[in-house]
PALUM-126820 format. One record per residue (C-alpha): residue in one letter; x, y, z. Coordinates in steps of 0.001 Angstrom, whole numbers, padded with zeros to 6 digits, always signed. Each point is the difference from the previous one (the first is absolute). Example, Ala and Ser with C-alpha at 12.3 -4.5 7.8 and 13.67 -1.06 7.14 Angstrom:
% residues 2
A+012300-004500+007800
S+001370+003440-000660
% end
This chain:
% residues 923
M-018288+029382-009147
Q+001659-000908-003427
S-000935-003869-000860
T+002307-001400-002899
D-000906-003302-002272
L+003076-001681-000926
G-002622-002083-002598
N+002058-001957-002433
K+003073+003059-000246
E+003287-001092+000525
S+001208+003464+000935
G-001558+003534+000139
K-000015+002594+003061
I-001092-000812+003836
W-001980+003567+000034
H-000869+002603-003093
R+000022+002788+002705
K+001700+001000+003207
P-001064-002218+002751
S-001582+002347+002807
P-000453-002630+002842
A-002758+001241+002251
T+001001-000082+003667
R-003046-001873+000909
D+001054-003406-001866
G+003372+000901-001381
I-000848-001877-002802
I+002497+000933-003078
V-001336-002319-002653
N-002333-003076-000275
I+001240-002764-002349
I-002542-002409-001398
H+000564-002830-002863
N-002946-000755-002139
T+000319-002574-002763
S-001924+001537-003155
D-000394-004211-001438
Y-003012-000921-001022
H-001031-000800+003396
P+001675+002850+002040
K+001150-000513+003644
V+002003+001432+002711
L+003652-001454+000331
R+000553+000387+003871
F+003369+001210+001089
L+001812-002693+002552
N+002906+001495+001019
V+002218+003515+000000
A+003512+000605+000693
F+002199+003189+000025
D+003598+000266-001449
G+002604+001601+002182
T-000341+003500-000869
G-003689+000119+000761
D-000863+001464-003280
C-000955-003205-002020
L-002219-002860+000856
I-000766-003331-001160
A-003186-001429-000045
G-001233-003477-001563
D-003607-000862-000295
H-001894-003623+000171
Q+000781-000886-003602
G+003589+000611+000313
N+000007+003564-001693
I+002847+001598+001990
Y+000275+003869-000462
V+002534+002919+000960
F-001256+003077+001103
D+002605+003163+000155
L-001537+002334+001957
Y+002455+002668-000734
G-000043-000375-003661
N-003959-000317-000119
R+000432-003037-001985
F-001055-003996+000408
N+001063-002883-002012
L-000891-003614-000641
V+003478-001751+000611
Q-000963-003643+000198
R-002672-002453-000623
T+000096-003066+002242
A-003260-001521-000888
Q-000602-001452+003548
A-000698+002290+003426
C+002718+001437+001817
T+000208-001005+003818
A+002854+002796+000886
L+002252+002618-001345
A+003133+001806+000484
F+001854+002975-001702
N+002627+000994+002311
L+002748-002250-001584
R+003690+000962-000367
R-000265+000638-004140
K-003035+002535+000001
S-001578-001090-002770
E-000524-003808+000958
F-002977-001282+002039
L-000924-003265+001567
V-003489-001370-000370
A-001575-003264+002064
L-002612-001798-002385
A-002800-002543+000685
D+001872-002864-001109
Y+002158+000546+003288
S+003566+001285-002424
I+001585+003374+000259
K+000944+001784-003015
C+002330+002822-000356
F-000793+002895-002893
D+001376+003054-001464
T-002351+002844-000555
V+002332+001825-002475
T+000735-003165-002356
K-003251-001725+001326
E+001696-003279-000125
L+000489-003046+002386
V+003189+000606+002133
S-000109-003493+001901
W-002813-002411+000963
M+000154-001375+003588
R-001513-003499+001435
G-000020-001737+003039
H-003230+000864+001805
E-002955-002650+000728
S-002703+002822+000869
S-001194+003444-000740
V+002879+002760+000747
F-001397+002820+002042
S+002829+001777+000711
I+003182+001312-001565
S+002683+002198+002203
V+003048+001542-001724
H+002980+000751+001932
A+001139+003657-000061
S+003131-000929-002074
G-002277-001608-002706
K+001929-002804-000061
Y-001842-002475+001864
A-004168-000701+000112
I-002124-002135+002285
T-003088-001628-001411
T-002683-001667+002496
S-002296-002295-000008
S-002497-001644+002317
D+002409-003286+000504
T+003608+001610-000877
A+002020+002884-000366
Q+002986+000449-002428
L+003006+002109-000438
W+001061+000992-003778
D+003348+001398-001502
L-001303+002595-002104
D+003068+000302-001999
T+000022-003382-001130
F-003763-000873+001063
Q+000912-003055+001897
R-001586-000940+002857
K+002481+000090+003375
R-001758-001187+002861
K-003381-001690+000433
L-001724+000353+003421
N-002191-003349+000676
I-002373-000137+002637
R-002174-002606+001739
Q-003589-000296-001648
S-001747+001062+002844
V+001868+003271+000407
G-000738+002108-002675
I+001801+003236-001155
Q-001549+003381+000510
K+002729+002192-001803
V+004057-000163-000645
F+001259+003544-000591
F+003347+001886-000089
L+000551+002778+002820
P+000418+003509-001848
L+003403+000899-000136
S+001534-003035+001764
N+001072-003558-000453
T-002728-001351+001757
I-002981-002401-001043
L-003139-000181+002468
S-001823-003091-000429
C-003855+000026+001640
F-001782-003304+000162
K-003495-000734+001087
D+000425-001196+003329
N+001248+003617+000420
S+003761-000747+000612
I+002190+002527-001561
F+003761-000636-000765
A+002880+002141-001552
W+002339-001366-002252
E+003321+000899-001190
C-000174+000547-004029
D+003461-001519-000843
T+000230-002924+002499
L-003706-000144+000959
F+001537-000275+003295
C-003386+000559+002555
K+001127+003353+001598
Y-003245+000022+002877
Q-003487-000811+000317
L-002701+002651+001132
P-001887-001236+003189
A-003707-001042+000219
P-002192+002579+000561
P-002026+000427+003292
E-003054-002147+000007
S-002172+003165+000995
S+000164+001069-003628
S+001264-003375-001877
I-001018+000285-003474
L+000971-002198-003079
Y+002173+002383-002271
K-001180+000329-003403
V+001891+003010-001444
F+003000+001925+000446
A+002108+003264-000525
V+003130+001469+000929
T+001327+003327+000210
R+002530+001133-002644
D+002976-000066+002628
G-001159-003584+001205
R-000409+000959+003531
I-003762-000775+000538
L-002141-002624-001262
A-003963+000064+000186
A-001931-003002+000042
G-003727-000417-000381
G-002594-002567-000722
K-003547-001091+000831
S-000431+002506+002748
N-000320+004056+000370
H+003572+000115+001575
L+003315+000714-001538
H+003196-001211+001905
L+003095+002215-000397
W+003128-002083+000162
C+003363+001539+000870
L+002405-001834-002006
E+002986+001160+001462
A-001107-000414+003892
R-001799-003229-001581
Q-003106+000822+001855
L-003482+001047-000126
F-000104+003723+001247
R-003363+001000-001393
I-003565-001013-000507
I-002615+002062-001927
Q-003553-000647-000017
M-002090+001221-003028
P-003509+000852-000092
T-002663-002422+000727
K-000879+000153-003644
V+003365-001851-001144
R-000669-003860+000762
A+003183-000990-002210
I+003287+001467-001809
R+000717-001161-003122
H+002684+002165-001200
L+002458+002292+001789
E+002813+002387-001386
F+002027+002910+001492
L-000376+003591-001745
P+003263+000852-001112
D+001512+003264+000826
S+003069+001881-001574
F+001029+001798+003103
D-000625-002792+002865
A+003029-001613-000837
G-001703-003721-000226
S-001453+000305+003253
N-003833+000233-001622
Q-002938+001256+002705
V-002867-000406-002186
L-001271-003628-000611
G-002911-000981-002669
V-002520-002562+001242
L-002269-001764-002595
S-002970-001441+001892
Q-002536-002710-000942
D-002498+002708-000925
G+002162+001328-002947
I+001106+003337+001629
M+003771+000578+000710
R+000585+002483+003019
F+003371+001426+000417
I+000752+000939+003594
N+002968+000988+002012
I+001630-002758+001891
Q+001867+002684+002725
T-003645+002118+000496
C-002365-003016-000790
K-001935+002540-001940
L-002257-000299-003318
L+001942+002450-002564
F-002321-001102-002919
E-001486-002755-002120
I-000982-001491-003648
G-002104-002276-001335
S-003842-000275+001499
L-002896-002586+000300
N-001203+000439-003407
E+003443+000636-001862
G+002256-002562+002297
I+003654-000896-000215
S+001327-003260-000950
S+003806+000488+000291
S+002286+002768-000069
A+003811+001486-000655
I+001541+002928+000943
S+002600+001609-001994
P+003684+000190+001756
H+000151+003654+000261
G-003808+000229+001470
R-001305+002111-002878
Y-002660-002348-001274
I-001880-003309+001056
A-001348-002229-002309
S-002983-001845+000566
I-001631-003104-001460
M-004087+000778+000761
E-002705-002925+000634
D-001172+000536-003734
G+003611-000607-001589
S+000928+003460-000565
L+002945+002128+000854
N+000356+002800+001956
I+002686+002374+000177
Y+000000+002268+003214
S+002041+003366+000801
V+001203+000019+003555
Q+000774+003436-000525
A-003630+000611-000461
L-000897-002386+002691
T+002006+001609+002580
Q-000704+003410-001365
E-001854+001034+003429
I+002124-001883+002451
N+003292+001714-001385
K-000837+003302-000514
P+003186+002301-000266
P+000372+002653+002853
P-001362+003582-000990
P+002713+002732-001792
L+002348+001167+002601
V+000149+003320-001808
K-002749+002252+001624
V-000664+003725-000823
I-000789+002250+002940
E-001671+003001-000661
D+000929+003634+001267
L-002539+001431+002522
P-002291+002526-001124
K+001633+003768-000052
N-002498+001695+002373
K+001176-002574+002463
L+003219-000512+001938
S+003230+001120-002159
S+001750-003352-001115
S+003098+001573+001394
D-001303-000001+003517
L-000746-003709+000088
K+002449-001251-002507
R+001417-003568+000390
K+002059-002447-001801
V-000977-003437+000089
T+003187-002161+000016
S+001137-003468+000603
G+000814-000605+003512
R-000335+003842+001349
V-003233+002127+000443
Q+000951+003376-000164
Q-001907+003031+001874
P-000963+003430-001182
A+002920+002554+000206
K+000401+001314+003735
S+002508+001716+002040
R+003075-001526+000593
E-000393-000034+003561
S-003372-001908-000281
K+001999-002414-002767
I+002335-000695+002773
Q-002587-001182+002477
T-001811-001538-002352
R+002879-002413-000647
I+000749-000340+003481
L-003818-001107+001087
K+000323-002105-003612
Q+003081-001997+000973
D-001374-000470+003592
L-003470-001415-001105
T+001213-001721-003026
G+002976-001602+001141
D-001502-003226-000255
F-001417+000369-003315
E+003137+000858-001458
S+001874-002828+001559
K-003011-002482-001491
K+000451+002159-003295
N+003700-001168-000275
E-001126-003403+000115
L-000119-001942-003329
P-001020-003188-000712
D+002244-003053+000174
G+001906+001415+003194
L+001532+002740-001554
N+000138+003529+001449
K-000182+003240-002235
K+002625+001506+002534
R+002600-002590-000341
L-000081-000414-003298
Q+000548+003902-000739
I+003117-000672+002476
L+001121-002628-002316
L-000472+002109-002813
K+001819+002794+001223
G+003113-002217+001000
Y+000147-001963-003272
G-001750+002456-002232
E-001986-003045-001717
Y-001982-002804+001221
P+001732-003430-000534
T-000544-001147-003614
K-001468-003668+001208
Y-002633+001646+002133
R-000780+002986-001668
M-002772-001082-001587
F-001517-001319+003183
I+000523+003493+001760
W-001659+001777-002747
R-002929-001888+000402
S-000025+000500+003847
L+000402+003873-000606
L-002707-000024-002079
Q-002239-002045+001546
L-001242-001732-003117
P-003470-001516+000261
E+000583-002623-002657
N-003437-000110-000936
H-000007-002869-002570
T-003745+000167-001016
A-000176+003276-000784
F+003221+000015-001850
S-001173-003125-001966
T-003534+002187-000348
L+001928+002776-001434
I+001964-002313-002469
D-002649-002036-001144
K-001464+003466-001428
G+002833-000473-002782
T+002031+002328-001898
H-001041+003739+000412
V-000978+001815-003092
A+002625+002630+000900
F+002937-002197-000177
L-000984-002393-002892
N+002897+001815-002023
L+002604+000343+002666
Q+002587-001751-001790
K+000207+003031-002575
K+000105+002686+002308
Y+002585-001865+002358
P+001883-002859-001930
I+001709-002538+002276
K+002135-002679-000863
S-001338-002514+002320
R-003446-001168-000990
K-000930-001546+003451
L+000901+003631+001576
L-002063+002056-002509
R-003090-002758+000978
V+000458+000475+003948
L+000321+003789-000722
Q-003354+000026-002259
R-001755-002266+002669
T+000983+002049+002949
L-000919+003238-001769
S-003339-001512-000956
A-000611-001065+003649
L+000883+003723+001106
A-002326+001198-002623
H-002730-002492+001023
W+000449+001183+003468
S-000336+003793-000693
V-001048+001294-003241
I+001992+003396+000532
F+003360-002535-000839
S-001124-000760-003168
D+000873+003463-001150
T+002784+000685+002078
P+003082+000122-002468
Y+002885-000211+002152
L-001315-003351+001636
P+001990-002116-001897
L+003300+001815+000890
L-001153-000112+003618
A-000648-003815+000313
F+002347-001566-002399
P+003075-000200+002489
F-002345-001782+002570
V-001138-002158-002497
K+003531-000712-001267
L+000701-000869+003749
F-003341-001943+000711
Q-000725-001978-003593
N-000035-003286+001758
N-002438+001352+002367
Q-002839+002186-001639
L-002355+000027+003276
I+003183+001542+002034
C+000906+002397-002718
F-003600+001388-000604
E-000528+000437+003794
V+003583+001600+000128
I-001029+002575-002677
A-003613+000534+001383
T+001735+000737+003600
L+002775+002419-001475
I-003137+001736-001745
I-002130+000117+002862
N+002762+001364+002454
W+002440+001618-001896
C-001822+001039-003122
Q-003107+000758+001669
H-000042+003859-000702
W+001264-000565-003615
F-003463+000321-001624
E-001314+003230+001437
Y+000715+001742-003346
F-000236-003071-002212
P+000306-000047-003120
N+002789+002764+000964
P+003023-000641+002034
P-000675+000298+004016
I+000600+003783+000437
N-000012-000441+003514
I+002462-002741+000721
L+002411+002279-002741
S-000550+002919+002142
M+000845-001860+003272
I+003342-001153-001941
E+000882+003337-000786
N-000717+001454+003415
V+002331-002846+001311
L+002678+000772-002432
A-000400+003907+000823
F+000629-000983+003716
H+002957-002284-000669
D+001840+001796-003349
T-001604+003323-000762
E+002900+000819-002282
L-000688-003200-002244
L-003643+001015+000335
Q+000561+003851-001256
H+001774-001609-002821
F-002766-001848-001052
I-002217+003064-000017
D+002323+002077-001767
H+000148-002734-002682
D-003477-000444-000052
I-000044-003418+001080
T-002996-001239+001920
S-000278-003109+001935
Q-001550-001735-002795
L+003117-000158-001535
Y+002501-000920+002987
A-002401-001995+002478
W-003066-001440-001813
P+002118-002234-002169
L+001740-001928+002867
L-003443-000221+001714
E-001649-001910-003168
T+002578-002559-000306
V+000706-000229+003712
F+003802+000554-000587
S+000106-003042-002367
E+001632+001775-002949
V+002675+001867+001861
L+000799-002603+002854
T+001679-003762-000592
R-001576-002879+001266
E+001790-000572+003507
E-000336+003863+000513
W-003810+000225-000845
L-000469-003037+002313
K+002046+001803+003170
L-002173+003098-000885
F-003248-001668+000438
D+001303-001855+002928
N-000006+003760+001722
I-003185+001247-001559
F-002258-003136+000631
S+001686+000167+004106
N-000480+003758+000012
H-003025+002641+000057
P-001564+000065-003595
S+001584+003716-000399
F+003336-001607+000037
L-000701-000411-003750
L-000084+003618-000803
M+003359+000650+002180
T+001684-002572-001873
V-001154+002147-003316
V+001653+002751+001520
A+002871-001551+001455
Y+000991-001261-003910
N-000376+003257-001335
M+002243+001711+002933
C+002631-002839-000840
S-000320+000825-003473
R+000363+003866+000495
V+003347+000325-001590
P-000930-000668-003604
L-003429+001351+000427
L+001605+003445+000894
N+002273-000118-003143
C-003314-000333-001895
N-000654+004054-000751
L-002615-000509-002819
K-003220-001518+000417
D+000519-001739-003173
D+003006-001660+001631
F-002092-001787+002498
E-002539-000810-003135
T+002943-000791-001802
V+000608-002600+002939
E-003622-000987+000051
D-000050-000516-003978
M+003869-002097+000529
Q-002352-001925+002280
A-002522-000426-002333
K+002577-000784-002815
V+001952-002192+002440
D-003625-001806+000504
Q-000292-000248-003064
Q+003133-001512-001211
R-000872-002394+002898
V-003250-000608-001282
E+001858-000640-003480
D+002793-002243+001361
E-002650-001469+002239
A-001811-001067-003295
W+003148-000918-001812
Y+000927-002032+002771
Q-003612-001583-000110
K+000353-000313-003616
Q+003222-002257+000531
E-001862-001454+003145
L-002846-000929-002402
L+002433-001244-002743
R+002004-002031+002557
K-003394-001218+001326
A-000863-000811-003359
E+003067-001648-000716
E-000360-002248+003526
T-003769-000031-000848
R+001239-001744-003105
R+002394-002320+001617
E-002328-000634+002374
M-002671-000560-002227
L+002499-002243-002434
L+001067-001869+003568
Q-003781-000345+000959
E-000472-001510-004047
E+002919-002338+001295
E-001428-000484+002944
K-003249-000564-001376
M+001048-002570-002813
I+002068-001948+002589
Q-002712-000134+002117
Q-002217-000513-002679
R+002370-003200-000872
Q+000083-000808+003576
R-004196+000252-000371
L+000134-001961-003049
A+002526-002492+001494
A-002325-000287+002833
V-003116-000498-002421
K+002037-002476-001797
R+001245-001827+002982
E-003707+000202+001420
L-001240-001067-003343
K+002413-002612-000045
V-001002-000848+003482
K-003476+000282-000859
E+000703-002367-002792
M+001642-002527+002085
H-003149+000518+002621
L-002174-000759-002923
Q+001793-003007-001038
D+000519-000897+003499
A-003969+000566+000366
A-000365-002219-003214
R+002238-002472+000862
R-002114-000296+003533
R-003062+000034-001679
F+001015-002982-002171
L+001322-001548+002993
K-003048+000770+001518
L-002414-001176-002940
Q+002144-003089-000138
Q-000153-000294+004109
D-003699+000492-000809
Q-000510-002472-002829
Q+002102-002442+002190
E-002080+000635+003118
M-003185-000415-002531
E+000989-003061-001084
L+000858-001677+003538
R-003103+001280+000915
R-001797-001829-003297
L+002544-003004+001085
D-001420+000359+003500
D-003552+000209-001264
E+000634-002900-002434
I+001509-001526+003065
G-003027+000506+002000
R-002089-001057-002799
K+001680-003350-000274
V+000009-000562+003965
Y-003547+000612+000216
M-000233-002290-003206
R+002195-002391+001846
D-001969+000156+003170
R-003116-000384-002277
E+001575-003067-001374
I+001120-001134+003036
A-003471+000355+001696
A-001530-001741-003180
T+002796-002417-000124
A-000996-000689+003784
R-003504+000295-000695
E+000701-002749-002602
L+002112-002202+001904
E-002681+000416+002807
M-002489-001348-002926
R+002710-002429-001535
Q+000407-001466+003616
L-003557+000072+000399
E-000219-001960-003129
L+002787-002115+000872
E-001577-000796+003261
S-003483-000973-001947
Q+002262-001904-002440
K+001375-001876+002981
R-003002-000688+001443
L-001297-000992-003753
Y+003096-002127-000246
E-000578-001457+003098
K-003426-000796-000656
N+000986-001357-003311
L+002023-001978+001502
T-001924-001156+002711
E-002476-000864-002850
N+002128-001397-001846
Q+001708-002189+003029
E-003756-000828+000414
A-000857-000784-003663
V+003504-002209+000207
A-001018-001565+003047
K-003098-000708-000844
E+001278-001061-003515
M+002328-002234+001929
R-002857-001296+002271
A-002150-000819-003010
D+003347-001965-001233
A+000235-001594+003274
D-003626-000658-000090
A-000194-001845-003323
Y+003022-001326+000910
R-001127-001459+003187
Q-003189-001150-002098
K+002435-001630-002519
V+001917-001571+002804
D-003492-001071+001765
L-001120-001470-003055
E+003360-001869-000811
E-000326-001126+003657
H-003208-000957-000682
M+001007-001522-002916
F+003014-001696+001349
H-002150-001395+002819
K-002590-001156-002692
L+003344-001341-001506
I+001020-001520+003090
E-003243-001867+000443
A-000374-001004-003093
G+003658-001857-000339
E-000225-003614+000790
T+003534-000779+000021
Q+002780+000676+002602
S+001968+001138-002638
Q-002288+002402-001060
K-000722+000924+003248
T+003908+000626+000778
Q+000523+001983-003715
K-003260+002354+001061
W+001313+000551+003494
K+003408+000722-001653
E-001868+002639-002535
A-002221+001389+002902
E+003542+000339+001947
G+001313+001735-003475
K-003275+002100-000311
E+000475+000919+003724
F+003125+001055-000485
C-000857+001839-003054
L-002826+001759+002164
R+002236+000795+002691
S+002626+001463-002256
A-002508+001977-001882
K-001475+001257+003225
K+003642+000697+000993
A+000725+001863-003217
S-003367+002118+000259
A+000879+001175+003526
L+003621+000923-001297
S-002057+001748-002841
D-002080+001921+002557
A+002710+000794+001952
S+002061+001543-002695
R-002731+001917-001066
K-000766+001569+003507
W+003747+000621+000315
F+000155+001951-003319
L-003052+001814+000476
K+000941+000991+003466
Q+003723+001703-001618
E-001762+001677-002576
I-002655+001388+002438
N+002920+001170+002159
A+001864+001280-002906
A-003031+002226-001621
V-000408+001422+003762
E+003395+001046+000563
H+000377+001355-003547
A-003221+001875+000525
E+000946+001240+003564
N+003666+001211-001404
P-000164+000458-003655
C+003519+001906-000226
H+001475-002941+001479
K+002623-001713-001889
E-001780-003345-001643
E+001936-002739+000759
P-000124-003085-002157
R-002152-002950+001736
F+000399-002336-003128
Q+003076-000767-001239
N-001769-001605-003319
E-003016-002043-001118
Q+002109-003119+000452
E+000811+000903+003536
D-003606+000919+000846
S-001130-003487-001843
S+002664-001910+001935
C-001097+001421+003239
L-003369-001468-000625
P-000372-003879+001269
R-000723-001963-003302
T-002334-002584+000421
S+001321-001815-002997
Q+003635-000255+002137
L-002230-001711+002594
N-001279-002916-002169
D+001298-002970-000626
S-001237-001092-003006
S+001602-003128+000388
E-002487-000390+003069
M-003123+001890-001406
D-002910-001407-002386
P+000351+001635-003670
S-003439+001187-000064
T+000431+001868+003920
Q+003684+001211-001284
I-001628+001697-002896
S-002650+001362+001996
L+002623+001295+002614
N+002101+001585-002610
R-002850+001718-001829
R-001065+001691+003520
A+003484+000682+000746
V+000667+001983-003357
E-003416+001768+000675
W+000692+001011+003185
D+004005+001233-001172
T-002211+001762-002951
T-001947+001741+002550
G+002933+000884+002410
Q+001776+001374-002744
N-002907+002159-001456
L-000347+001406+003837
I+003460+000626+000194
K+000142+002037-003313
K-002916+001716+000918
V+001703+001324+003315
R+003055+000531-001392
N-001580+002351-002696
L-001707+001554+002869
R+003249+000438+001825
Q+001625+001631-003155
R-002677+002479-000598
L+000230+000876+004074
A+004153+000350-000119
A-000868+002243-003622
Q-002146+002290+002206
A+002254+000184+003042
R+003033+001066-002287
H-002201+002508-001801
R-000945+001611+003444
C+003440-000094+001158
Q+001176+002002-002745
T-002646+002570+000084
A+001081-000021+003416
H+003668+000706-000833
L-001129+002362-002616
L-001876+002323+002585
A+002072-000102+002505
A+003017+001092-002419
% end
């Protein structure tokens, strides 16, 4: 096993000596990527994909380095550095040099491997893309992530459709069916739908699998003809669905060591018409097992427990398998080496039978001829031959009837009757009839093995000896001859094999397997004795032709003998070219209708018949040189034909070169148009991206403004909350303050009441004292009056004194009355002030009503002693005393009124302040 380290090289050879993969592991080369930096490390490959030819593959590592490996040209090239890990790759686009890569930033990019330039950039996914499926035409692609699948137009790189699903139902895989216009979508709930690509109309849904073997599908694979779907998951069961019948037709149980299936992929075969029979199954143990889904047999496996496989990709023609190993390296396997033991070609059909020793029975006694369809017995008498034939007819009647039965319901006898009546088979059914008459096995596996061995060394320069105008025809001829040489070595040294094979190759150039088997069948049944004198011409066959000619046309044979003309001159050229150079196409086809429908000796009879039909010109040839002159002329004709063919080929090459240049110009113009379209698409995409960026910037700015507004709103909310909190605290504090104020007011009220009570008591005490003093004075005056009465001697004095006593008594009554009025006035005023203070304390916010108009009105409300006194009737000293007391009482009352008024003003001011505070808090 060869190993190649990419290192820091951007290009180089994949292998340095011709790979010779062993049958045991089949590894052509192991590719690793180690860096030679200051800290060396291994760069792990993550994804790999083949192109449409199968000879090139593309691989990407976890640092975004993408390499193209040309297995046919033995070269690798670094085509892109994306600087981020790739999650999926696709290399089978319509433009062969372009590829798609899905990156870790959820975008998909298209690059050109030749120019190494970015072709387009596609965005739209919001999660990692794990699958890219390209339509068979290369025009569309489907990219799949866990939440969505998107359909892209690869001409404009614009998104056409998007598959949206519920978040609870994830996507497993969405992909195109090969060679069809159908999209298959597989979901995590095991539902599988088929959609029309153009209209996205749901064509059908597969039914649910049986509960006895129900598994959650994780991986899927489809045959190249799109008829069979394989599905697997966390189980060792494989489900095979027939998409035409839309039903589960087989469940395959893998070995017990397989617990989960990580990857499925069918192994293509060039000759199975897309109905792949071999399926590769990668399990959890890192081993990929290849099984036959019809026989359910394990054919071969790659990987091991120590060197496990992470993922794999198989080339479209089925020759290579590229596997990413668990250690990050890349293994390239040869399918031919892995299947060498399985697809061994059959042994050579040409066997040499040795003669018996001379001391035993002579060869003439037991001589037999091995022919196709009849076994001839040793020579006997005519009578015994007749009896043998009759006996054979009786014993083998059923055998002959079965022998005439051909595949596909045909009968050989009926075909011979049809051929005898019309002279040929219908053109439409000729190939079908030939395949039935020759009973071709159509062994794809054996033929594929022979083809995979490549061009045989004997036919490498076939075009120099046989210049053929059609390169395709030359390539098919070279491949067919190489397969025959690989099948039997003797054919590599057979000079006339190209002449014999050429007409069949030209006839079956579109079906190489049938071409190979027709030629092989012709050699086995009609040319089996041509190699007994190899490398000389078959003298035995030519002798038989000469004997038949002697029997039917002795004159012509004698003419040949007289002029020393052998069968090598008049018979062998016809045989080695199978009449292709002397008959037209239609005549040649009619001839082989009869050859394939009759005994193999019919070919020899045809040679004799051709010479007999040409006997007139042949009898006119009198010299051997004439015959050799004919042969030389034929050689010159061939030479001229070759030269003409070469000239025509040259003209054809010139014409093709001109057409090629025109096509190149058209392609260049088309490329320019496409480049312009791509540039326009890129410009449009850049414009769209610019608009998206502007829109994103605008949305970002709006979002920033919105965030700022939300932040301002949150700040205002916080401020309002803080102010509400402060207000609540202030209200609570104010309420407590009001409660304290109310308590203070109540205490002040009680204090005022106490003070008023004390003042009242003091005033009452003073008034009592004044009244006591006044009474004492009155008593003293009365006492003096009595003394004066006692001392008066005369009646006049008595009368005068009596009048004075009455006046004093009147004055005394007036003073008492005035004192009583003053006391009543004070009590009334104090009561009014106390009621006002209490009412104000209980309702501080109530608008204060004026209680007094002015001091004049207040003073006018009080009874005046002076108004009650009668100056004309009162003694002057008494009047003066009463006036003085009234003034004192008025002064005391005025002072008390002022104190009460001041107290009331202070209470009103405090009440107004509380009302303003309450209104402010309420606002």
